[in-house]
PLY file of the C-alpha trace (Angstrom):
ply
format ascii 1.0
element vertex 99
property float x
property float y
property float z
element edge 98
property int vertex1
property int vertex2
end_header
8.14 12.47 -3.07
7.03 13.40 -6.67
6.48 16.18 -8.83
4.56 17.70 -11.63
3.95 20.66 -13.88
0.95 22.79 -12.78
-2.51 21.51 -13.62
-1.14 18.40 -14.72
-2.00 14.80 -13.29
1.03 13.39 -10.60
2.29 10.10 -12.14
1.48 7.58 -8.80
-1.35 7.75 -6.07
-0.17 7.77 -2.71
-0.22 4.51 -1.13
0.23 2.57 2.02
0.86 -0.80 3.56
-0.59 -1.76 7.22
1.12 -4.18 8.72
0.47 -7.23 9.51
-1.93 -7.29 6.98
-3.24 -10.25 8.42
-3.58 -9.15 11.90
-5.61 -6.27 11.25
-7.65 -7.18 8.39
-9.94 -4.45 5.84
-8.54 -1.29 7.61
-9.72 1.57 7.10
-8.18 5.07 6.30
-8.72 8.87 4.96
-6.17 10.05 2.27
-6.39 13.96 2.98
-5.07 16.53 0.64
-3.39 19.78 2.75
-2.58 22.94 0.75
0.59 24.47 1.26
1.53 27.86 2.72
1.89 29.34 -0.53
-1.56 27.60 -2.72
-0.45 24.72 -3.96
-2.56 22.04 -4.10
-4.55 19.54 -6.36
-7.68 17.47 -6.46
-8.60 13.89 -6.35
-9.65 12.44 -9.57
-12.74 11.19 -7.57
-13.33 15.00 -6.67
-12.46 16.81 -4.11
-9.28 16.87 -1.25
-10.52 13.66 1.29
-10.65 10.33 0.12
-11.68 7.26 2.11
-10.22 4.01 1.81
-10.06 0.60 3.09
-6.58 -1.57 2.79
-7.18 -5.12 0.60
-6.39 -8.45 1.82
-2.73 -7.22 1.54
-2.83 -4.91 3.72
-2.40 -2.06 0.66
-4.25 0.78 -0.04
-3.78 3.91 -2.76
-5.69 6.89 -3.60
-7.11 7.93 -6.44
-4.36 9.70 -8.72
-4.65 13.50 -7.97
-4.25 16.68 -10.24
-2.03 19.51 -9.40
-3.68 23.25 -9.11
-2.01 26.01 -10.75
-0.08 27.24 -8.35
3.53 25.84 -7.97
5.03 24.87 -5.03
4.59 21.57 -1.54
2.00 20.78 -0.65
1.31 17.44 1.55
-1.54 14.39 1.60
-1.86 12.88 4.94
-3.36 9.02 5.20
-4.43 8.25 8.28
-5.21 5.12 9.53
-6.96 3.11 12.32
-9.88 3.77 14.75
-7.51 4.44 17.61
-9.07 1.78 19.22
-6.34 -1.37 20.87
-7.35 -3.37 18.11
-6.71 -1.14 15.11
-3.73 1.63 16.15
-4.33 5.03 15.03
-0.97 6.53 12.86
-0.67 8.33 9.61
2.05 8.86 7.33
2.89 12.34 5.36
3.88 12.87 1.57
4.90 15.62 0.61
4.75 16.91 -3.49
5.41 19.34 -5.57
3.97 21.43 -8.05
0 1
1 2
2 3
3 4
4 5
5 6
6 7
7 8
8 9
9 10
10 11
11 12
12 13
13 14
14 15
15 16
16 17
17 18
18 19
19 20
20 21
21 22
22 23
23 24
24 25
25 26
26 27
27 28
28 29
29 30
30 31
31 32
32 33
33 34
34 35
35 36
36 37
37 38
38 39
39 40
40 41
41 42
42 43
43 44
44 45
45 46
46 47
47 48
48 49
49 50
50 51
51 52
52 53
53 54
54 55
55 56
56 57
57 58
58 59
59 60
60 61
61 62
62 63
63 64
64 65
65 66
66 67
67 68
68 69
69 70
70 71
71 72
72 73
73 74
74 75
75 76
76 77
77 78
78 79
79 80
80 81
81 82
82 83
83 84
84 85
85 86
86 87
87 88
88 89
89 90
90 91
91 92
92 93
93 94
94 95
95 96
96 97
97 98
């Protein structure tokens, strides 16, 4: 969990590790920003609230930097991985962030 003042960029991107990387290789995943009930949210530096990524050879993937909107409160970033096939099981992790 991170906290950033409204209208500023968070210190770290959201990042995940898919393990074992040697088993799965380059895994596709999606980072999605989900606004909080009060409207707090953020936008990725590349624009929008969804970012498609692939893990690297070590199984790591990260979102671009993201900037808080002008509303104080909590929101989440959900990283969803895999195709849901037997070779790459589907899964997700949720990060709670605060403006």
